[in-house]
N, C-alpha and C positions, 0 to 999 in steps of 0.2 A: 476551153477554161479549164481550172486547176482543179485535181480530184476532192485538194480537202473540201473543195466549195459544192465542187457536185455531190456531196456527202451530206453536208450541215441541205443547203436544197435542199435534194430527198425527203430526210428527216417534219423538217418546217412544213415539206406539204402538208402533213399528215394533220397537221394540227389543224384542229377544225376549228368554223366556226365558232366566239361565244367563250373561247377558254385559249390561253396560253402557256409556253415551257420556259423553261430559263438556260440560258444561256450553257453555264453546266450542266444540263441535261441534256440534251444537246450532245457538248459536246464527249458524257461519260453513252449518247449513246452510238458513233459515230465511230466509240476505242476510246477517243487520247481524252479523258475526265483534265487533264490539265490543262486543254486548247481553251475557255469560254473565250477570251480576251480576242485569240484568235475566231472560233465567232463568232460574236460580236464584227469584226472584220472584212470575214462570210459577209455579209446578211450587207452592212451598206453598200456592199460591191454587188446586192441585190440584180444583177436584171431584167429578170423581170417581176412584179410583186404584188401581177394577176394570181401566178405560180407561187411561185415561192413567197404565203406569209405572211414579211418576218415582226412585222408590227404583233404578231405576239410574239415575239420573244420578250421576253423581259430577266433586270436582275433572278439574285436568290431569292436576296428579299423584299423583292415584289415590287421593288419600284421598278416603276415603266422602261429604267434606261434613255439610250440616243437613238436616234432614226435617223434615213439619210436625210429626211423631206423633213425633220424641226418635233418635238417631241406635243409638242398640241397634237399637229395633226397623228401622232400615234396613236395620244390620249382616245383625240376625236374618232377614229376607227376602230378601236376597240369598244367601250359603250356601243359606240353604233348597232357590233353583234351580240349584244345587252354587258360586258366586264363591265364593275364596282369599283371606280379605283376610289381613293378616297384619303387624301394627299399625299398622292402623290403613290399611291398601292396599291394592287392587283391582292385581294385574301387570294394567295395561293389554294391555300384550305379547298379552297372554294372555285375557280375556276383555272387548277392549278393541269397537266396534259402529260401524261408518262414524266410526273415529277418520282 
C-alpha cells in the first residue's frame, strides 16, 4: 500500500459515527495541507470501507462530495448515522470532527 494512502486511512478511521471531517482537514492532519485532492483520490481507492469510513469525509464547504459507490449511497450512509444533510450539504459546525 502507498504510504500516503496509509496515513489517510489511519486518520479517517478515527472519525466517529455521526460525524464528518473534510478532505482538507485530513490533508492537514497528515502534514500535507495542500493535498486535499490527493486525499480524495486515496479514499476513492479505499480497499476496506468498514475499517476506513471514507463516506465521513466531505468538502470544506460542507458539500457531500463524491463517493466511489455514488453520492446517493454516501448520503444514505451519513443519514443512517444521524448526520443531517440539507440541500446537499452537511452543517460542519454541528457535525464536523477534528476541523
